[in-house]
N, C-alpha and C positions, 0 to 999 in steps of 0.2 A: 120397212113394209109390215103392215099388220098381217096377222095370220090369215085373215079373210082374203088377202091379196096374193097369198102364196099357194102353190099347188102341192097337195099331199095325195100320193097314189100308192097302190098296193099291187104286188106281183105274186102270181101263182105259177106252178108248173102243171102241165096237163096230166091228169091221172091216167094210170095204165090198167086199172082193174075196175070192175063195177063197185067194189067196196071203196076204192079211192075216189071214184066219182061221187058217191053219196057223202063221203067225208068232206070233200071239197065243197059240195053244195051247202053243208051245214056250216063250214068255216066261212064261206062267202056270205051266207045270211047274217052271221054275227058281225062280220067286218063291214057289211053294207050299212049297218046302223051308224057307222062312223061318218058316212057320207063322203067317201074319198072322191077325188076328181075323176078317177078312172081306175079300172082293174087292167093289168097287163098279164099276158100269158106267154111263157117261154117255150122253147123247143129243145130237143136233145142234140147231141153232137152229130155233126154231119147233116143237120136239118131233119133228123129223125123226130118222130112224134109231131110232125107238122100238121097232120090231119087231126091228131088229138088237140093240138093248139087251136085249129080251126073250129072243131066241134065245141070246145070249151068257150071260145070267144063268142060263137053264135048263141050259145046258151046264155051267157052273161048278157048279151045284147037283148035277147028275148025277155030277160028279166027286167029290162028297162035301164040298165046301167051303161055308162060309157065304157068301151072296151078297146084295148090296144093290143093287137096281136104282134108278137115278135116275128120278123121275117129274116131268114138266113139266105145268103147267096151261095153257100157251100152246097154243091150237089143239086142246084136248081137250074132249070132251063128258063129261057125267056117265056116260052109258051106256058109252062107250069105257073110261073109267077103272074103272067097276064090273066090267066083264068082266076087265080086266087084273088088278085086285086079287084077284078070285076065283081067277084062274089062279095067281097068285103064292102065295096061301094054300094052294091044293091041292098045290103043290110044296114046302110047308114053309118058304117064305121068310118070315122074321120081321123083316126090316130093310128100310127104304126111305130114300132121300134125296129129300126133297120140295122142289121148286124152282119158282119162276115160270118160269124158262127164258129164253133169249135170243130176241129177236125176229129173224125172218129179215132178211137184209141188204136195205136199201132200204125198210123199213117203219118208220114212226114208231109210238110207243106208242099214240097216239090213233087212228091210221089202220089198225091191224092188227086183224082179227077174231080175237080171242084165245080163242074158244070160250066156255065158260060160267063160266070163272074168270079173274080179272084178276091176282090176287096169290097168293103162296104160302100165306098164312094161310088163304085160302078153300079151297085144295086140302087143307090139313091138316085143317080142320074137316070137310070132306067125307070124308076117309079115316077119321077118328075116328067119324063118324056111321055109316059103312058097316061098319067092322070093329072098332070098340071099341079095346081095348088089344092087339089081335093084333100089330100092327107096332111096332117100335122106330123112331121117325121122327127122322132127322137133317135139319137145315136148314143153309143157307149163312150164314156170318158174314163180315164185311168189316172187318178191323182198320184198313185204310187208306181206308175208306168205299167203298160201292158207287159205280161211276162215274156212275150216273144219280140218285143221291140228291141232295137239295137242300142238305143240310148233315149233319155228323156226328150232330147231335142227331136230325134226321129219320131218318137211317139206323138209329140205335139204337132209335127208336120202332118202326120197321118190324120190326126184329129181335125186339123184345119181343112184338110182336103175333103173330109166328110161334110163339114159345114158349108164349104164353098160349093159342094155338089147339090146342096139344097136342103140340108137339115135345119129344122126350126129350133131345136133344143137338144140337150144331152142329159143323160143319167149316168152317174158315176158308178164304178165298181164300189163295193162297200169298203170302208176303212174305219180306223179308230183313232187316227191322228188328224185332228182338225187343221193343223198347220200345213199338212200335205195338200188338203183341199184348197185352202186359201192361196197357197203358193201356185197351185195349178190354175186358179182363176187369174192370178196376176200374169202367169206365163201365157195363158190363152188370150188375154187382153193385149199383151205385147205382140202376139202373133196375128192380131187383127180379128180375133174371134169374139163376137159380141152377143152370141145366143145365150139364153138362160142355161145354167149348168146345175141341175138338181142333184142333191146329194143322195146317194144310195145308202140305205141303212139296213144292217143285218142285226136283228135282236140276238142277244146271247142267252142261250138256254141249255146248251150241251157242249161241254169243253172239247171232247174228242171229235165231235162232229165239226165244230168250228175250226179246229186245227187242221182237219182233213180238207175242208173246203178252202181254207186259206192257203194251204200248201199248193193246191191245184191252181188257184187263180192269182196267186202272188200278192194277196192282201197281207199286210204286216200286222201281227198282233203285238203291241208293245210289251216289252219284257215284264213290266209290273203287272199288266193284266194277265199274262200267261202264268206268272208265278202265283198270283192270287187265285186264279181259277184252279190251277193244279192243287193248291193247298186244300181245296174243299173236298177232294176225292170224289166219293159217290154221293155227296150231300147235294142233291139236285135243287133243293129249296134254296140253299145258300148261293148256289151258282146263279139261279134265276134272279134272286134279290140283288146280288152284286151286279149281274149283267144289266138289270133294269136301271140301276144307278149310273153305271158307266155310259150306257147308250143314251139315257135321258140327258145327262150332262153334255155329251157330245152334241146331241140335237139342239140343245139350248144355245150352245156356243155357235153352232152353224147358223141357226136362224138369227141370232143377234148380230152375227157378222155379215149378214146379207144374203145367205143362201135363198134362192127363189122358191125352194120347196124341198120335200123329202119324199123318197120313194122306198117303200118298205119291202124287203125280201122276206116273205112270210114263211117259205117252205111249207105252204098249205096248212099252217097252224094259225089260230086266231088269238090265243091268250096273250102272247108276248107283245104283239103289235098293238092289241087293244090296250094293254097296260101302259105302254109308252104313249100312245095317242091320248089317253085320258089324263095321264100325269102332265103332259105338255098342253092339254086343253086345245088340241089342234082344230076341233070343230067350231071353236068360237070365232 
């Protein structure tokens, strides 16, 4: 597939302060020049910041961009979701990212009152029952296994259930091992899953931050990358240069191997994603 046939998208998180809102507007203006297929906006653990997600999404839509809000079923009622879905439809939003969502810190899966839905497939079934085919629904995929899954086989069965419930496509957790992604594609095909699975991409700009995120979400940092990053110490320029090489090489391999697109986790920063995008010439 030529680049023009693949989907390249960008993810933000909702800002929590007026200063964060202004910073995100500047970041978005810079990244909009890359002409991504859409911008998505996340939410916090337990569905928190959902109104911040809504406000950011509607602002992106008013700017004339395609926008994809993340929806969580944790802590959400059918009535809450019905109102939100109707509002998104009224603003011409056609794309959603439907997730179970993370539990708030300190809560176990069994001990947390998670609203009327427990799993993402239940949320997707509800969205389809309420809105038919209005929304293009993306779901999460985990090439290196969801950290709470019992086994890779169990994780794939969960993924397949989400697709059977009505998902159109998937976005992966970020990873730095291309083989894990391609193996996941093979396993998904063998499980009867045939939706596009877009690769999630995390730029590398800060070693300690990357390690912290990866410990939380279960993304593996290959030993050679960890050691190289650690060797730079506080040399942020060398970390960014090395990270750019690593991530661009990963993206090139993914695209050459048939990945239908790339989804960039920007952390509300523009520089690293812009550098990767331009080196790969994704706008061509």
